[in-house]
VEXDREN-2710 file (C-alpha; in Angstrom, 1 decimal):
% VEXDREN-2710
k/r/px/py/pz
1/MET/60.1/-6.4/5.6
2/ARG/59.3/-8.9/2.8
3/ASN/56.1/-10.1/4.9
4/LEU/55.0/-6.6/5.5
5/LEU/55.0/-5.7/1.9
6/LEU/53.0/-8.8/1.4
7/LEU/50.4/-7.9/3.9
8/LEU/50.0/-4.4/2.6
9/ALA/49.5/-5.8/-1.0
10/LEU/46.6/-8.0/0.4
11/LEU/45.0/-5.6/2.4
12/PRO/42.4/-4.4/-0.4
13/SER/41.3/-8.2/-1.0
14/LEU/40.8/-8.8/2.6
15/ARG/38.8/-5.6/3.0
16/SER/36.5/-6.9/0.0
17/CYS/36.1/-10.4/1.5
18/LEU/35.0/-8.8/5.0
19/ALA/32.6/-6.8/3.1
20/GLN/30.7/-10.0/2.1
21/LEU/30.7/-11.2/5.5
22/PRO/27.1/-10.6/7.4
23/GLY/29.2/-8.8/10.1
24/GLY/31.6/-7.2/7.8
25/PRO/32.3/-3.6/7.2
26/ALA/29.7/-3.1/4.3
27/ALA/27.0/-4.2/6.8
28/ALA/28.1/-1.7/9.5
29/GLU/28.0/1.0/6.8
30/ALA/24.7/0.2/5.7
31/PRO/22.3/0.9/8.6
32/ALA/18.4/0.4/7.8
33/ALA/16.6/3.2/6.8
34/VAL/15.2/5.3/9.8
35/PHE/11.6/6.6/9.5
36/SER/11.1/10.4/9.8
37/ALA/7.6/11.8/10.3
38/PRO/8.6/15.3/9.1
39/ALA/10.0/13.9/6.0
40/TYR/6.9/11.5/5.5
41/ARG/4.6/14.8/5.8
42/ALA/6.9/16.6/3.4
43/THR/6.9/14.0/0.7
44/LEU/2.8/13.7/1.3
45/HIS/2.9/17.4/0.9
46/ARG/4.7/17.4/-2.6
47/PHE/2.3/14.4/-3.9
48/ALA/-0.3/16.9/-2.9
49/ALA/0.9/19.8/-4.7
50/ARG/1.4/17.5/-8.0
51/ARG/-2.0/16.2/-7.5
52/GLN/-3.5/19.8/-7.4
53/ARG/-1.6/20.8/-10.4
54/LEU/-2.9/17.9/-12.1
55/ALA/-6.5/18.9/-11.0
56/ALA/-6.1/22.2/-12.4
57/ARG/-5.3/20.7/-15.7
58/TYR/-8.3/18.3/-15.6
59/ARG/-10.7/21.2/-15.0
60/GLN/-9.4/23.0/-18.0
61/ALA/-9.3/20.5/-20.2
62/GLY/-11.7/21.3/-23.0
63/THR/-12.2/17.6/-24.5
64/ALA/-13.4/14.2/-22.9
65/ALA/-10.1/12.7/-24.2
66/GLY/-8.0/15.4/-22.2
67/ARG/-10.0/14.7/-19.1
68/ARG/-9.1/10.8/-19.7
69/ALA/-5.6/11.5/-20.0
70/CYS/-5.4/13.6/-16.8
71/LEU/-7.3/10.6/-15.0
72/ALA/-4.9/8.2/-16.4
73/GLU/-1.9/10.4/-14.9
74/ALA/-3.9/10.4/-11.8
75/ARG/-4.2/6.7/-11.6
76/THR/0.0/6.7/-12.0
77/LEU/0.5/9.4/-9.4
78/LEU/-1.7/7.8/-6.8
79/LEU/-0.1/4.3/-7.1
80/THR/3.3/5.9/-7.1
81/ALA/2.4/7.7/-3.9
82/LEU/1.5/4.7/-2.3
83/ASP/4.1/2.2/-3.5
84/SER/7.0/4.6/-2.8
85/THR/6.2/6.5/0.2
86/ILE/3.0/5.4/2.0
87/PHE/2.9/1.6/2.1
88/PRO/6.9/1.5/3.0
89/ALA/6.3/4.0/5.8
90/TRP/3.9/2.4/7.4
91/GLU/5.5/-1.2/7.1
92/GLY/6.4/-2.5/10.6
93/THR/3.8/-0.4/12.6
94/PRO/2.2/-2.8/14.9
95/TRP/-1.3/-4.2/14.6
96/ALA/-3.7/-4.1/17.5
97/PHE/-7.7/-4.9/17.4
98/TYR/-8.3/-1.3/18.5
99/GLY/-5.3/0.4/16.8
100/GLN/-6.1/3.8/15.4
101/SER/-2.9/5.6/14.7
102/TRP/-2.6/8.3/12.5
103/GLU/1.2/8.3/12.0
104/PRO/3.7/5.6/10.7
105/ARG/5.8/3.4/13.2
106/ARG/3.8/5.1/16.2
107/GLY/0.9/3.6/18.1
108/THR/-0.9/0.7/16.8
109/ILE/-3.1/0.0/13.6
110/ALA/-5.8/-2.2/13.0
111/CYS/-6.7/-3.6/9.4
112/GLY/-9.4/-1.5/8.4
113/TYR/-7.9/1.6/9.9
114/PHE/-4.6/0.6/7.9
115/VAL/-6.8/0.5/4.8
116/THR/-8.6/4.0/5.5
117/THR/-5.4/5.8/6.9
118/THR/-3.4/4.8/4.0
119/LEU/-5.6/6.0/1.3
120/HIS/-6.3/9.1/3.5
121/ASP/-2.6/9.9/3.5
122/ALA/-2.5/9.4/-0.2
123/GLY/-5.0/12.5/-0.2
124/LEU/-8.3/10.5/-0.5
125/LYS/-11.2/12.5/1.5
126/LEU/-13.1/9.8/3.2
127/GLN/-14.3/9.4/6.8
128/ARG/-11.4/7.5/8.0
129/SER/-12.5/6.1/11.2
130/LEU/-16.3/5.5/10.4
131/LEU/-15.1/3.4/7.3
132/ALA/-12.8/1.7/9.0
133/LYS/-15.3/0.1/11.4
134/GLN/-17.2/-1.4/8.8
135/ALA/-17.0/-5.1/7.4
136/SER/-14.5/-5.3/4.7
137/GLU/-17.0/-5.6/1.9
138/VAL/-18.8/-2.5/3.1
139/ILE/-15.4/-0.7/3.0
140/ILE/-14.8/-2.0/-0.7
141/LYS/-18.3/-0.9/-1.7
142/ASN/-17.8/2.4/-0.7
143/LEU/-14.5/2.8/-2.6
144/THR/-15.6/1.5/-5.9
145/ALA/-18.6/0.1/-8.2
146/GLU/-20.0/-3.2/-8.4
147/ALA/-18.3/-3.8/-11.9
148/ASN/-14.9/-3.5/-10.1
149/ILE/-15.9/-6.0/-7.4
150/HIS/-14.9/-9.6/-7.6
151/ARG/-16.1/-12.3/-5.0
152/TYR/-14.7/-16.0/-4.6
153/ARG/-16.0/-18.6/-2.4
154/ASP/-13.8/-21.8/-1.4
155/LEU/-11.0/-21.3/-3.7
156/SER/-7.6/-22.5/-2.7
157/GLN/-5.1/-19.9/-2.0
158/ALA/-3.2/-20.5/-4.9
159/ASP/-6.3/-20.5/-7.2
160/PHE/-7.5/-17.1/-5.7
161/VAL/-4.3/-15.5/-6.2
162/ARG/-4.1/-16.9/-9.9
163/ALA/-7.8/-15.3/-10.5
164/VAL/-6.7/-12.0/-9.2
165/GLN/-3.7/-12.0/-11.5
166/GLN/-6.1/-12.5/-14.4
167/LEU/-7.8/-9.0/-13.3
168/GLY/-4.5/-7.2/-14.4
169/PRO/-2.3/-5.1/-12.7
170/GLY/-3.6/-2.5/-10.1
171/LEU/-4.4/-1.7/-6.5
172/TYR/-7.2/-3.7/-5.0
173/VAL/-8.9/-3.5/-1.4
174/LEU/-9.1/-7.0/-0.2
175/GLY/-12.0/-8.4/2.0
176/LEU/-11.7/-11.8/3.8
177/ASP/-13.8/-13.6/6.4
178/TYR/-12.0/-11.5/9.4
179/HIS/-9.6/-9.5/7.8
180/ALA/-9.0/-6.5/5.6
181/GLY/-6.0/-5.2/3.5
182/PHE/-4.7/-4.5/0.0
183/LEU/-3.3/-6.8/-3.0
184/ARG/-1.1/-5.1/-5.3
185/VAL/-0.8/-6.8/-8.8
186/ARG/2.4/-5.7/-10.6
187/GLU/3.1/-5.5/-14.4
188/GLY/4.8/-8.8/-14.5
189/GLY/2.0/-10.5/-12.7
190/ALA/3.4/-10.9/-9.1
191/VAL/0.9/-10.4/-6.4
192/GLN/1.5/-8.6/-3.0
193/MET/-0.6/-8.6/0.0
194/ILE/0.0/-5.0/1.8
195/HIS/-2.0/-5.4/5.3
196/SER/-1.9/-4.7/9.1
197/SER/-1.4/-8.3/10.2
198/TYR/-2.6/-10.1/13.1
199/LEU/-0.5/-13.1/12.4
200/GLY/3.5/-13.5/12.6
201/THR/5.0/-10.1/13.6
202/ALA/1.7/-8.7/14.0
203/ALA/2.5/-5.8/12.3
204/VAL/1.8/-4.0/9.1
205/THR/3.5/-6.3/6.6
206/LEU/4.3/-6.6/2.6
207/GLU/4.5/-10.0/1.5
208/ALA/3.9/-12.5/-1.3
209/ALA/0.3/-13.2/-1.7
210/ASP/0.7/-16.9/-2.4
211/SER/2.3/-17.4/0.9
212/ALA/0.6/-14.9/3.2
213/GLU/-1.0/-17.1/6.0
214/ALA/-3.4/-14.2/6.8
215/LEU/-4.9/-14.6/3.1
216/ASP/-6.5/-17.9/4.5
217/SER/-10.3/-17.5/4.2
218/LYS/-13.5/-19.2/2.9
219/TYR/-14.7/-15.9/1.5
220/ARG/-12.5/-13.3/-0.4
221/VAL/-13.8/-10.1/-2.0
222/VAL/-11.7/-7.6/-3.9
223/GLY/-12.2/-4.2/-5.3
224/LYS/-10.2/-3.0/-7.8
225/VAL/-10.0/0.8/-6.8
226/SER/-7.3/1.9/-9.3
227/ALA/-9.7/1.1/-12.2
228/ASP/-12.5/3.4/-10.8
229/ASP/-12.6/6.6/-12.6
230/ALA/-15.0/8.0/-10.3
231/LEU/-12.8/7.5/-7.3
232/LEU/-9.8/8.9/-9.2
233/ARG/-11.8/11.8/-9.9
234/ALA/-12.8/12.4/-6.4
235/TRP/-9.4/12.1/-5.3
236/LEU/-7.9/14.3/-7.9
237/LEU/-10.7/16.8/-7.2
238/GLY/-10.7/16.6/-3.4
239/GLN/-14.3/15.5/-3.4
240/PRO/-15.2/14.0/-0.2
241/LEU/-16.9/10.6/-0.2
242/ALA/-19.8/9.7/1.9
243/VAL/-20.3/6.4/4.0
244/ARG/-23.1/4.2/2.4
245/GLY/-24.5/1.2/4.0
246/ALA/-22.7/1.5/7.5
247/SER/-23.7/-1.1/10.0
248/VAL/-21.6/0.4/12.7
249/ARG/-21.9/4.0/13.8
250/LYS/-19.9/4.5/16.7
END
């Protein structure tokens, strides 16, 4: 009886210890989040409704200061939609050279299509397929003005990441010799590469830029799309974007 009472007294602490083990009860009770296409679409619909309400405020703003304030809110809303919902939903979607999926975790997605499809999901009215087929620098030129574009040649990966850090927090479209994606610079200076990677797991990946194998390139170009008021205004008001300078039409 004494041994039974001792065992009962120890059970809570044993359960706590087991929960810390990789295969313990806590691991069994915390399955990985499962992607739901209907839930994803519903979340995008809620973001679209918020964008439309903000667009109405922008149109009603009677001063330049009021419109600038609306654009600042638009920037935050767009980045929130991408960071909290769109990029995580697409993470793990398989890469393929001709991948053109419209839906996260279904089919395959090429690197250029990943850039245009995620921006389309966020509500930007662009020609997804035509733009995705262009060289990465052409994609960037169609999304932001020359003042927001920065080009680098023959920099080490570490030096390039530091150079982008110095451009400040925000979202950048990234062009490489044979690849395209995003760089996300956080308020604290961390730089993340978000792309449909043809290396490693060959899937959409969110990883630290300084150690991202796919960032190796002789030529790199970035366009800070989050700093472009014209792009933000087009996104906010639902204005379609034309494709300029296309070298591929089919």
